[in-house]
VEXKOLTOR-543061 format. One record per atom (N, C-alpha, C): residue number from 1; residue in one letter; atom name; x, y, z. Coordinates in pm, 1 decimal. Each point is the difference from the previous one (the first is absolute). Layout:
REM residues N
@num NUM	residuo A	atomo CA	xx X	yy Y	zz Z
...
REM end
This chain:
REM residues 116
@num 1	residuo M	atomo N	xx 9393.5	yy 8705.5	zz 9717.7
@num 1	residuo M	atomo CA	xx 86.1	yy 90.6	zz 65.9
@num 1	residuo M	atomo C	xx -1.4	yy -89.3	zz 156.4
@num 2	residuo R	atomo N	xx 71.0	yy -90.7	zz 32.3
@num 2	residuo R	atomo CA	xx -41.3	yy -17.4	zz 196.5
@num 2	residuo R	atomo C	xx -88.8	yy 94.7	zz 82.4
@num 3	residuo Q	atomo N	xx -84.2	yy -48.2	zz 39.0
@num 3	residuo Q	atomo CA	xx -63.0	yy 155.5	zz 156.3
@num 3	residuo Q	atomo C	xx 99.9	yy 20.4	zz 53.1
@num 4	residuo A	atomo N	xx -33.8	yy 56.3	zz 78.6
@num 4	residuo A	atomo CA	xx 86.5	yy 37.5	zz 135.2
@num 4	residuo A	atomo C	xx 18.5	yy -22.1	zz 70.5
@num 5	residuo H	atomo N	xx 25.7	yy -67.8	zz 134.8
@num 5	residuo H	atomo CA	xx 1.0	yy -53.7	zz 126.0
@num 5	residuo H	atomo C	xx -42.7	yy 204.6	zz 105.0
@num 6	residuo H	atomo N	xx -95.1	yy -37.6	zz 88.4
@num 6	residuo H	atomo CA	xx -79.0	yy 71.0	zz 98.9
@num 6	residuo H	atomo C	xx -7.0	yy -34.0	zz 110.2
@num 7	residuo P	atomo N	xx 65.0	yy 32.4	zz 56.1
@num 7	residuo P	atomo CA	xx 20.5	yy -68.0	zz 196.7
@num 7	residuo P	atomo C	xx -201.5	yy 93.2	zz -32.2
@num 8	residuo E	atomo N	xx -65.3	yy -167.7	zz 85.1
@num 8	residuo E	atomo CA	xx -95.4	yy 76.3	zz 79.4
@num 8	residuo E	atomo C	xx -5.0	yy 78.2	zz 71.8
@num 9	residuo Q	atomo N	xx -112.8	yy 83.8	zz 72.1
@num 9	residuo Q	atomo CA	xx -13.7	yy 45.1	zz 131.4
@num 9	residuo Q	atomo C	xx 63.1	yy -50.7	zz 76.4
@num 10	residuo A	atomo N	xx -28.6	yy -99.5	zz 84.7
@num 10	residuo A	atomo CA	xx 77.4	yy -77.9	zz 133.9
@num 10	residuo A	atomo C	xx 106.7	yy 11.9	zz -20.1
@num 11	residuo E	atomo N	xx 45.8	yy -36.4	zz -182.2
@num 11	residuo E	atomo CA	xx 180.5	yy -58.7	zz 2.3
@num 11	residuo E	atomo C	xx 93.5	yy 91.8	zz 13.0
@num 12	residuo I	atomo N	xx -16.5	yy 176.6	zz 9.7
@num 12	residuo I	atomo CA	xx 22.1	yy 122.1	zz 37.8
@num 12	residuo I	atomo C	xx 129.3	yy -18.7	zz 129.2
@num 13	residuo T	atomo N	xx -2.2	yy 31.3	zz -26.6
@num 13	residuo T	atomo CA	xx 138.4	yy -18.1	zz 130.6
@num 13	residuo T	atomo C	xx 91.4	yy 148.6	zz 55.4
@num 14	residuo L	atomo N	xx -14.1	yy 36.6	zz 83.8
@num 14	residuo L	atomo CA	xx 95.8	yy 171.1	zz 44.5
@num 14	residuo L	atomo C	xx 102.2	yy 15.4	zz -65.1
@num 15	residuo T	atomo N	xx 68.6	yy -138.7	zz -1.6
@num 15	residuo T	atomo CA	xx 162.4	yy 15.1	zz -40.7
@num 15	residuo T	atomo C	xx 36.2	yy -6.2	zz -136.8
@num 16	residuo E	atomo N	xx -83.0	yy -72.6	zz -48.6
@num 16	residuo E	atomo CA	xx -27.5	yy 23.0	zz -173.3
@num 16	residuo E	atomo C	xx -35.2	yy 140.3	zz -27.5
@num 17	residuo V	atomo N	xx -119.3	yy 50.0	zz 51.3
@num 17	residuo V	atomo CA	xx -49.6	yy 150.8	zz -8.6
@num 17	residuo V	atomo C	xx 129.0	yy 91.3	zz 4.5
@num 18	residuo M	atomo N	xx 82.3	yy -6.9	zz 106.1
@num 18	residuo M	atomo CA	xx 31.2	yy 126.2	zz 39.4
@num 18	residuo M	atomo C	xx 164.2	yy -29.4	zz -80.7
@num 19	residuo A	atomo N	xx 21.4	yy -130.9	zz -5.6
@num 19	residuo A	atomo CA	xx 147.0	yy -21.2	zz -113.2
@num 19	residuo A	atomo C	xx -21.0	yy 77.4	zz -134.9
@num 20	residuo A	atomo N	xx -112.8	yy -37.5	zz -70.9
@num 20	residuo A	atomo CA	xx -55.6	yy 126.2	zz -113.9
@num 20	residuo A	atomo C	xx 12.8	yy 94.5	zz 28.9
@num 21	residuo L	atomo N	xx 48.4	yy 46.6	zz 86.5
@num 21	residuo L	atomo CA	xx -76.3	yy 74.3	zz 5.0
@num 21	residuo L	atomo C	xx 114.9	yy 88.2	zz 62.5
@num 22	residuo S	atomo N	xx 153.3	yy -48.4	zz 15.5
@num 22	residuo S	atomo CA	xx 156.5	yy 44.6	zz 18.3
@num 22	residuo S	atomo C	xx 46.1	yy 64.6	zz -101.7
@num 23	residuo D	atomo N	xx -48.6	yy -21.0	zz -135.0
@num 23	residuo D	atomo CA	xx 51.4	yy 128.9	zz -24.6
@num 23	residuo D	atomo C	xx -84.2	yy 107.1	zz -90.1
@num 24	residuo P	atomo N	xx 76.7	yy 95.2	zz -37.1
@num 24	residuo P	atomo CA	xx -58.6	yy 140.6	zz -6.3
@num 24	residuo P	atomo C	xx -145.6	yy 42.5	zz -172.3
@num 25	residuo I	atomo N	xx 76.0	yy -182.2	zz -100.4
@num 25	residuo I	atomo CA	xx -50.9	yy 17.0	zz -78.8
@num 25	residuo I	atomo C	xx -179.0	yy -13.8	zz -22.7
@num 26	residuo R	atomo N	xx 0.5	yy -119.8	zz 74.8
@num 26	residuo R	atomo CA	xx -81.9	yy -86.6	zz 57.5
@num 26	residuo R	atomo C	xx -105.9	yy 97.9	zz 76.7
@num 27	residuo V	atomo N	xx 51.6	yy 68.9	zz 88.6
@num 27	residuo V	atomo CA	xx -114.7	yy 115.9	zz 115.1
@num 27	residuo V	atomo C	xx -39.3	yy 55.4	zz -109.9
@num 28	residuo G	atomo N	xx 91.5	yy 68.9	zz -149.6
@num 28	residuo G	atomo CA	xx -58.5	yy 94.0	zz -77.4
@num 28	residuo G	atomo C	xx -134.7	yy -51.0	zz -60.6
@num 29	residuo L	atomo N	xx -2.6	yy -148.5	zz -60.1
@num 29	residuo L	atomo CA	xx -54.7	yy -39.0	zz -28.8
@num 29	residuo L	atomo C	xx -158.3	yy -11.2	zz 57.7
@num 30	residuo V	atomo N	xx 54.7	yy -42.6	zz 139.6
@num 30	residuo V	atomo CA	xx -99.0	yy -21.2	zz 114.2
@num 30	residuo V	atomo C	xx -159.0	yy 162.1	zz -45.5
@num 31	residuo R	atomo N	xx 112.9	yy 96.2	zz 13.1
@num 31	residuo R	atomo CA	xx -26.3	yy 93.1	zz 0.3
@num 31	residuo R	atomo C	xx -87.3	yy 47.6	zz -113.5
@num 32	residuo V	atomo N	xx 20.2	yy -32.2	zz -130.8
@num 32	residuo V	atomo CA	xx -30.8	yy 63.3	zz -51.3
@num 32	residuo V	atomo C	xx -164.3	yy -121.4	zz -53.2
@num 33	residuo L	atomo N	xx 62.7	yy -124.0	zz 27.9
@num 33	residuo L	atomo CA	xx -157.5	yy -77.2	zz 15.5
@num 33	residuo L	atomo C	xx -122.7	yy 1.7	zz 108.4
@num 34	residuo A	atomo N	xx 107.6	yy 110.0	zz 116.9
@num 34	residuo A	atomo CA	xx -140.4	yy -26.6	zz 59.9
@num 34	residuo A	atomo C	xx -103.6	yy 124.2	zz -2.6
@num 35	residuo D	atomo N	xx -18.2	yy 48.0	zz -110.6
@num 35	residuo D	atomo CA	xx -111.3	yy 99.4	zz -0.7
@num 35	residuo D	atomo C	xx -119.6	yy -132.4	zz -106.4
@num 36	residuo G	atomo N	xx 22.2	yy -119.3	zz 3.6
@num 36	residuo G	atomo CA	xx -71.0	yy -62.7	zz 2.7
@num 36	residuo G	atomo C	xx -3.4	yy -42.3	zz -170.6
@num 37	residuo H	atomo N	xx 42.2	yy 52.1	zz -36.6
@num 37	residuo H	atomo CA	xx -5.6	yy -13.9	zz -191.5
@num 37	residuo H	atomo C	xx 54.6	yy -128.7	zz -9.9
@num 38	residuo E	atomo N	xx 3.1	yy -83.3	zz -122.3
@num 38	residuo E	atomo CA	xx 76.1	yy -52.2	zz 15.2
@num 38	residuo E	atomo C	xx 45.3	yy -4.3	zz -153.2
@num 39	residuo R	atomo N	xx 156.1	yy -40.3	zz -49.1
@num 39	residuo R	atomo CA	xx 44.7	yy 90.7	zz -5.7
@num 39	residuo R	atomo C	xx 102.6	yy -121.0	zz -156.7
@num 40	residuo G	atomo N	xx 1.1	yy 67.1	zz -120.8
@num 40	residuo G	atomo CA	xx 82.5	yy -129.7	zz -92.0
@num 40	residuo G	atomo C	xx 92.9	yy 66.2	zz 37.6
@num 41	residuo W	atomo N	xx 141.9	yy -89.3	zz 3.1
@num 41	residuo W	atomo CA	xx 123.0	yy 2.9	zz -15.6
@num 41	residuo W	atomo C	xx 66.4	yy 133.0	zz -104.5
@num 42	residuo G	atomo N	xx -70.0	yy 15.8	zz -105.7
@num 42	residuo G	atomo CA	xx 129.1	yy 35.3	zz -93.0
@num 42	residuo G	atomo C	xx -57.7	yy 134.5	zz 64.4
@num 43	residuo E	atomo N	xx -164.0	yy 70.9	zz 73.9
@num 43	residuo E	atomo CA	xx 27.2	yy 113.3	zz 58.8
@num 43	residuo E	atomo C	xx 70.8	yy 0.8	zz 107.7
@num 44	residuo L	atomo N	xx 114.3	yy -41.4	zz 58.7
@num 44	residuo L	atomo CA	xx 70.3	yy -0.1	zz 103.2
@num 44	residuo L	atomo C	xx 101.4	yy 62.2	zz 19.3
@num 45	residuo R	atomo N	xx 57.8	yy 83.3	zz 60.4
@num 45	residuo R	atomo CA	xx 120.4	yy 86.7	zz -48.8
@num 45	residuo R	atomo C	xx 110.9	yy 4.0	zz 125.2
@num 46	residuo A	atomo N	xx 103.1	yy -55.9	zz -28.2
@num 46	residuo A	atomo CA	xx 87.2	yy -76.3	zz 119.2
@num 46	residuo A	atomo C	xx 170.8	yy 31.3	zz -108.7
@num 47	residuo P	atomo N	xx 39.1	yy 40.6	zz 81.3
@num 47	residuo P	atomo CA	xx 146.2	yy 27.5	zz 2.1
@num 47	residuo P	atomo C	xx 119.3	yy -120.5	zz -28.3
@num 48	residuo V	atomo N	xx -53.1	yy -55.1	zz -60.0
@num 48	residuo V	atomo CA	xx 47.6	yy -176.8	zz 40.7
@num 48	residuo V	atomo C	xx -19.2	yy -64.3	zz -159.1
@num 49	residuo A	atomo N	xx 109.1	yy -98.6	zz -36.0
@num 49	residuo A	atomo CA	xx -43.6	yy -67.8	zz -129.8
@num 49	residuo A	atomo C	xx -155.8	yy -93.3	zz -9.8
@num 50	residuo K	atomo N	xx -75.9	yy 2.0	zz -79.0
@num 50	residuo K	atomo CA	xx -112.5	yy -87.4	zz 16.8
@num 50	residuo K	atomo C	xx 11.0	yy -142.2	zz 70.0
@num 51	residuo S	atomo N	xx 154.2	yy -19.1	zz -26.0
@num 51	residuo S	atomo CA	xx -38.3	yy -160.4	zz 52.0
@num 51	residuo S	atomo C	xx 49.1	yy 14.9	zz 151.6
@num 52	residuo T	atomo N	xx -10.3	yy 122.0	zz 31.9
@num 52	residuo T	atomo CA	xx 56.4	yy -39.5	zz 134.5
@num 52	residuo T	atomo C	xx -128.7	yy 48.9	zz 108.0
@num 53	residuo L	atomo N	xx -90.9	yy 120.0	zz -119.0
@num 53	residuo L	atomo CA	xx -137.1	yy -5.4	zz 30.2
@num 53	residuo L	atomo C	xx -71.1	yy -105.5	zz 28.5
@num 54	residuo S	atomo N	xx -8.3	yy -86.1	zz -101.4
@num 54	residuo S	atomo CA	xx -37.1	yy -98.9	zz 12.4
@num 54	residuo S	atomo C	xx 2.8	yy -102.0	zz 99.0
@num 55	residuo H	atomo N	xx 130.4	yy 9.4	zz 54.8
@num 55	residuo H	atomo CA	xx 41.8	yy -58.6	zz 118.9
@num 55	residuo H	atomo C	xx -64.3	yy 42.0	zz 126.3
@num 56	residuo H	atomo N	xx -35.0	yy 151.9	zz -30.4
@num 56	residuo H	atomo CA	xx -36.4	yy 9.1	zz 150.3
@num 56	residuo H	atomo C	xx -164.6	yy -4.9	zz 6.3
@num 57	residuo L	atomo N	xx -42.8	yy 42.8	zz -108.4
@num 57	residuo L	atomo CA	xx -202.9	yy -55.6	zz -10.5
@num 57	residuo L	atomo C	xx 69.7	yy -194.3	zz 66.0
@num 58	residuo R	atomo N	xx 31.2	yy -22.0	zz -31.1
@num 58	residuo R	atomo CA	xx -23.5	yy -123.0	zz 32.9
@num 58	residuo R	atomo C	xx 2.7	yy -42.0	zz 118.0
@num 59	residuo V	atomo N	xx 131.5	yy 82.9	zz 87.4
@num 59	residuo V	atomo CA	xx 5.8	yy 19.2	zz 165.0
@num 59	residuo V	atomo C	xx -103.3	yy -10.6	zz 29.7
@num 60	residuo L	atomo N	xx -81.2	yy 108.0	zz -65.2
@num 60	residuo L	atomo CA	xx -111.5	yy 72.6	zz 89.5
@num 60	residuo L	atomo C	xx -115.6	yy -106.7	zz -17.9
@num 61	residuo R	atomo N	xx -37.9	yy -83.8	zz -145.8
@num 61	residuo R	atomo CA	xx -62.2	yy -81.2	zz 36.7
@num 61	residuo R	atomo C	xx 15.6	yy -130.7	zz 67.8
@num 62	residuo D	atomo N	xx 110.9	yy -13.4	zz 8.6
@num 62	residuo D	atomo CA	xx 66.4	yy -147.9	zz 54.7
@num 62	residuo D	atomo C	xx -69.3	yy 49.1	zz 210.8
@num 63	residuo A	atomo N	xx 30.5	yy 127.9	zz -50.1
@num 63	residuo A	atomo CA	xx -46.3	yy -25.6	zz 148.4
@num 63	residuo A	atomo C	xx -92.1	yy 68.6	zz 58.0
@num 64	residuo G	atomo N	xx -114.1	yy -22.0	zz -70.4
@num 64	residuo G	atomo CA	xx -128.5	yy 39.7	zz 19.9
@num 64	residuo G	atomo C	xx -44.1	yy 142.9	zz 8.6
@num 65	residuo L	atomo N	xx 118.1	yy 23.3	zz -52.7
@num 65	residuo L	atomo CA	xx -99.5	yy 212.7	zz -18.9
@num 65	residuo L	atomo C	xx -84.0	yy 27.5	zz -70.7
@num 66	residuo T	atomo N	xx 30.0	yy -114.0	zz -153.2
@num 66	residuo T	atomo CA	xx -4.5	yy 86.2	zz -132.0
@num 66	residuo T	atomo C	xx -96.2	yy -147.3	zz -106.0
@num 67	residuo R	atomo N	xx -95.2	yy 27.0	zz -9.6
@num 67	residuo R	atomo CA	xx -67.4	yy -51.0	zz -114.0
@num 67	residuo R	atomo C	xx 0.5	yy 64.0	zz -143.3
@num 68	residuo T	atomo N	xx 105.6	yy -174.3	zz -82.5
@num 68	residuo T	atomo CA	xx -4.0	yy 7.6	zz -121.2
@num 68	residuo T	atomo C	xx -154.6	yy -23.0	zz -136.5
@num 69	residuo R	atomo N	xx -3.3	yy 17.1	zz -120.6
@num 69	residuo R	atomo CA	xx -123.5	yy -22.4	zz -30.9
@num 69	residuo R	atomo C	xx 141.6	yy -2.1	zz -151.5
@num 70	residuo Q	atomo N	xx -57.9	yy -101.0	zz -64.4
@num 70	residuo Q	atomo CA	xx 34.5	yy 9.9	zz -136.5
@num 70	residuo Q	atomo C	xx -136.4	yy -23.0	zz -130.8
@num 71	residuo E	atomo N	xx 47.1	yy 118.5	zz -90.7
@num 71	residuo E	atomo CA	xx -94.0	yy 14.2	zz -79.1
@num 71	residuo E	atomo C	xx 48.2	yy -41.2	zz -166.0
@num 72	residuo G	atomo N	xx 42.3	yy -65.0	zz -50.8
@num 72	residuo G	atomo CA	xx 59.0	yy -38.3	zz -102.9
@num 72	residuo G	atomo C	xx 138.9	yy -0.5	zz 65.6
@num 73	residuo T	atomo N	xx 62.5	yy 115.7	zz -144.4
@num 73	residuo T	atomo CA	xx 89.5	yy 51.0	zz 69.9
@num 73	residuo T	atomo C	xx 109.1	yy 51.7	zz 78.2
@num 74	residuo R	atomo N	xx -147.5	yy 96.5	zz 92.2
@num 74	residuo R	atomo CA	xx 19.1	yy 96.3	zz 40.5
@num 74	residuo R	atomo C	xx -9.5	yy -74.9	zz 205.1
@num 75	residuo C	atomo N	xx 56.1	yy 48.8	zz 79.8
@num 75	residuo C	atomo CA	xx -4.7	yy -22.6	zz 119.2
@num 75	residuo C	atomo C	xx -72.9	yy 104.1	zz 112.7
@num 76	residuo Y	atomo N	xx -53.8	yy 29.6	zz 22.3
@num 76	residuo Y	atomo CA	xx -44.1	yy 69.8	zz 131.0
@num 76	residuo Y	atomo C	xx 42.3	yy -11.0	zz 155.9
@num 77	residuo V	atomo N	xx -31.5	yy 119.3	zz 43.8
@num 77	residuo V	atomo CA	xx 43.1	yy -42.5	zz 127.2
@num 77	residuo V	atomo C	xx -53.0	yy 77.2	zz 114.0
@num 78	residuo A	atomo N	xx -37.4	yy -32.1	zz 171.9
@num 78	residuo A	atomo CA	xx -164.9	yy 91.0	zz -19.4
@num 78	residuo A	atomo C	xx 141.1	yy -49.7	zz 176.6
@num 79	residuo L	atomo N	xx -19.4	yy 73.5	zz 175.6
@num 79	residuo L	atomo CA	xx 13.0	yy 0.6	zz 104.1
@num 79	residuo L	atomo C	xx -117.8	yy -70.4	zz 53.6
@num 80	residuo R	atomo N	xx 54.6	yy -84.2	zz 107.3
@num 80	residuo R	atomo CA	xx -163.4	yy -94.4	zz 32.6
@num 80	residuo R	atomo C	xx 1.3	yy 75.5	zz 128.7
@num 81	residuo R	atomo N	xx -18.2	yy 93.1	zz 10.4
@num 81	residuo R	atomo CA	xx 26.0	yy 92.5	zz 173.1
@num 81	residuo R	atomo C	xx -173.7	yy -76.0	zz 46.5
@num 82	residuo E	atomo N	xx -98.0	yy -91.4	zz -45.2
@num 82	residuo E	atomo CA	xx -91.5	yy 41.2	zz 108.6
@num 82	residuo E	atomo C	xx 7.5	yy -189.1	zz 60.0
@num 83	residuo D	atomo N	xx 131.8	yy -32.4	zz -82.8
@num 83	residuo D	atomo CA	xx 52.7	yy -138.5	zz 20.0
@num 83	residuo D	atomo C	xx 54.2	yy -6.0	zz 95.0
@num 84	residuo L	atomo N	xx 127.0	yy 122.3	zz 19.2
@num 84	residuo L	atomo CA	xx 89.1	yy 6.6	zz 74.2
@num 84	residuo L	atomo C	xx -82.7	yy 117.8	zz 88.2
@num 85	residuo Q	atomo N	xx -109.6	yy 73.3	zz 40.4
@num 85	residuo Q	atomo CA	xx -29.5	yy 62.6	zz 109.9
@num 85	residuo Q	atomo C	xx -52.5	yy -107.9	zz 56.0
@num 86	residuo A	atomo N	xx -62.3	yy -113.7	zz -34.2
@num 86	residuo A	atomo CA	xx -106.1	yy -86.5	zz 80.8
@num 86	residuo A	atomo C	xx 137.2	yy -89.9	zz 71.7
@num 87	residuo R	atomo N	xx 110.2	yy -1.6	zz -72.5
@num 87	residuo R	atomo CA	xx 66.7	yy -127.6	zz 102.8
@num 87	residuo R	atomo C	xx 108.2	yy 123.7	zz 73.6
@num 88	residuo F	atomo N	xx 26.4	yy 82.4	zz -36.4
@num 88	residuo F	atomo CA	xx 87.4	yy 140.7	zz 38.4
@num 88	residuo F	atomo C	xx -82.8	yy 110.3	zz 27.7
@num 89	residuo P	atomo N	xx -62.3	yy -23.0	zz 91.3
@num 89	residuo P	atomo CA	xx -19.9	yy 182.9	zz 16.2
@num 89	residuo P	atomo C	xx 40.1	yy 76.8	zz 29.6
@num 90	residuo G	atomo N	xx -61.4	yy 104.7	zz -110.0
@num 90	residuo G	atomo CA	xx 110.9	yy 111.4	zz 85.2
@num 90	residuo G	atomo C	xx 163.3	yy 19.9	zz -92.3
@num 91	residuo L	atomo N	xx 3.5	yy -55.6	zz -48.0
@num 91	residuo L	atomo CA	xx 170.7	yy -63.7	zz -23.0
@num 91	residuo L	atomo C	xx 6.0	yy 20.7	zz -148.7
@num 92	residuo M	atomo N	xx -47.5	yy 45.1	zz -71.5
@num 92	residuo M	atomo CA	xx -8.6	yy 123.1	zz -122.0
@num 92	residuo M	atomo C	xx -1.3	yy 93.2	zz -9.6
@num 93	residuo H	atomo N	xx -103.8	yy 34.2	zz 103.1
@num 93	residuo H	atomo CA	xx -7.7	yy 154.9	zz 25.2
@num 93	residuo H	atomo C	xx 119.3	yy 61.9	zz 55.4
@num 94	residuo V	atomo N	xx 44.0	yy -81.9	zz 157.1
@num 94	residuo V	atomo CA	xx 182.5	yy 9.2	zz 31.1
@num 94	residuo V	atomo C	xx 77.1	yy 28.2	zz -98.4
@num 95	residuo V	atomo N	xx 4.0	yy -106.1	zz -140.1
@num 95	residuo V	atomo CA	xx 139.1	yy -16.7	zz -86.7
@num 95	residuo V	atomo C	xx -35.3	yy 119.0	zz -73.1
@num 96	residuo L	atomo N	xx -114.2	yy 68.6	zz -78.6
@num 96	residuo L	atomo CA	xx 7.4	yy 24.8	zz -111.4
@num 96	residuo L	atomo C	xx -27.5	yy 215.6	zz 84.6
@num 97	residuo T	atomo N	xx -9.7	yy -29.9	zz 107.3
@num 97	residuo T	atomo CA	xx 6.4	yy 150.6	zz 75.5
@num 97	residuo T	atomo C	xx 166.6	yy -39.9	zz 31.2
@num 98	residuo A	atomo N	xx 92.1	yy -57.0	zz 3.1
@num 98	residuo A	atomo CA	xx 110.7	yy -18.1	zz 63.2
@num 98	residuo A	atomo C	xx 92.2	yy 77.8	zz -86.1
@num 99	residuo A	atomo N	xx -16.2	yy -67.6	zz -166.1
@num 99	residuo A	atomo CA	xx 69.7	yy -1.8	zz -56.7
@num 99	residuo A	atomo C	xx -42.9	yy 145.7	zz -112.2
@num 100	residuo E	atomo N	xx -177.8	yy 116.3	zz 23.2
@num 100	residuo E	atomo CA	xx -2.3	yy 81.4	zz -19.2
@num 100	residuo E	atomo C	xx 109.4	yy 128.6	zz 73.7
@num 101	residuo I	atomo N	xx 0.7	yy -14.4	zz 157.6
@num 101	residuo I	atomo CA	xx 16.1	yy 102.6	zz 114.0
@num 101	residuo I	atomo C	xx 237.3	yy -11.9	zz -68.0
@num 102	residuo D	atomo N	xx 33.1	yy -160.3	zz -33.8
@num 102	residuo D	atomo CA	xx 85.4	yy 29.0	zz -47.3
@num 102	residuo D	atomo C	xx 100.0	yy -21.2	zz -130.1
@num 103	residuo D	atomo N	xx -152.7	yy 54.3	zz -132.8
@num 103	residuo D	atomo CA	xx 17.7	yy 19.2	zz -79.7
@num 103	residuo D	atomo C	xx 71.0	yy -134.4	zz -83.4
@num 104	residuo I	atomo N	xx -86.2	yy -168.4	zz 87.0
@num 104	residuo I	atomo CA	xx 111.6	yy -88.1	zz -26.8
@num 104	residuo I	atomo C	xx -73.3	yy -69.2	zz -189.5
@num 105	residuo G	atomo N	xx 106.7	yy -50.8	zz -64.6
@num 105	residuo G	atomo CA	xx -68.5	yy 13.6	zz -155.2
@num 105	residuo G	atomo C	xx -64.5	yy 83.1	zz -141.7
@num 106	residuo R	atomo N	xx 8.3	yy 114.6	zz 82.7
@num 106	residuo R	atomo CA	xx -27.6	yy 137.4	zz -99.3
@num 106	residuo R	atomo C	xx 40.1	yy -32.2	zz -103.8
@num 107	residuo Q	atomo N	xx 113.6	yy -102.6	zz -84.6
@num 107	residuo Q	atomo CA	xx 2.2	yy 32.4	zz -120.2
@num 107	residuo Q	atomo C	xx 8.8	yy -103.8	zz -153.1
@num 108	residuo V	atomo N	xx -142.1	yy -114.8	zz 135.0
@num 108	residuo V	atomo CA	xx -105.2	yy -32.1	zz -123.5
@num 108	residuo V	atomo C	xx -143.4	yy 47.4	zz 22.5
@num 109	residuo G	atomo N	xx -35.3	yy -45.5	zz -98.4
@num 109	residuo G	atomo CA	xx -67.1	yy 103.9	zz -77.1
@num 109	residuo G	atomo C	xx -112.9	yy -81.3	zz -110.5
@num 110	residuo V	atomo N	xx -97.0	yy 53.2	zz -29.0
@num 110	residuo V	atomo CA	xx -73.2	yy -11.8	zz -151.9
@num 110	residuo V	atomo C	xx 57.0	yy 88.6	zz -126.4
@num 111	residuo K	atomo N	xx -2.5	yy -78.9	zz -79.5
@num 111	residuo K	atomo CA	xx -0.4	yy 65.2	zz -124.6
@num 111	residuo K	atomo C	xx -37.2	yy 134.5	zz -5.7
@num 112	residuo G	atomo N	xx 61.7	yy 71.4	zz -46.8
@num 112	residuo G	atomo CA	xx -171.7	yy 166.7	zz -25.3
@num 112	residuo G	atomo C	xx 19.9	yy 85.8	zz 199.7
@num 113	residuo G	atomo N	xx 51.7	yy -23.4	zz 42.3
@num 113	residuo G	atomo CA	xx 3.5	yy 60.3	zz 176.8
@num 113	residuo G	atomo C	xx 78.0	yy -102.2	zz 91.9
@num 114	residuo L	atomo N	xx -57.3	yy 40.5	zz 113.4
@num 114	residuo L	atomo CA	xx 93.3	yy -45.7	zz 106.8
@num 114	residuo L	atomo C	xx -155.5	yy -109.3	zz -10.0
@num 115	residuo A	atomo N	xx 23.2	yy -39.1	zz 155.0
@num 115	residuo A	atomo CA	xx -92.0	yy -82.9	zz 56.5
@num 115	residuo A	atomo C	xx 121.0	yy -50.2	zz 181.4
@num 116	residuo G	atomo N	xx -101.1	yy 27.6	zz 35.4
@num 116	residuo G	atomo CA	xx 19.8	yy -81.6	zz 202.0
@num 116	residuo G	atomo C	xx 3.6	yy 195.0	zz 76.4
REM end
């Protein structure tokens, strides 16, 4: 399988990050991943088809919000919180706080429980 492209920290742009965060499902995925744990794609629960979930994860990765790691046939995803903090100090805190206040992305979680 081919390796996924991840933008370098300096290549992450504010416009791409904000565009990626313009969808409630993607905000929900970021909320789930904000706990710092790497998650297998199969652990993620969202009210969309698997192909649509894959699309949302690709948008987050391409924007530099997440890092995807493949291990055999399994894929894992983690939030690039340190890179985002270095590039845009305080942005993720503001986004996550606003998402929590407005309850954006609440329909996204991990199988066996809610996260976010």
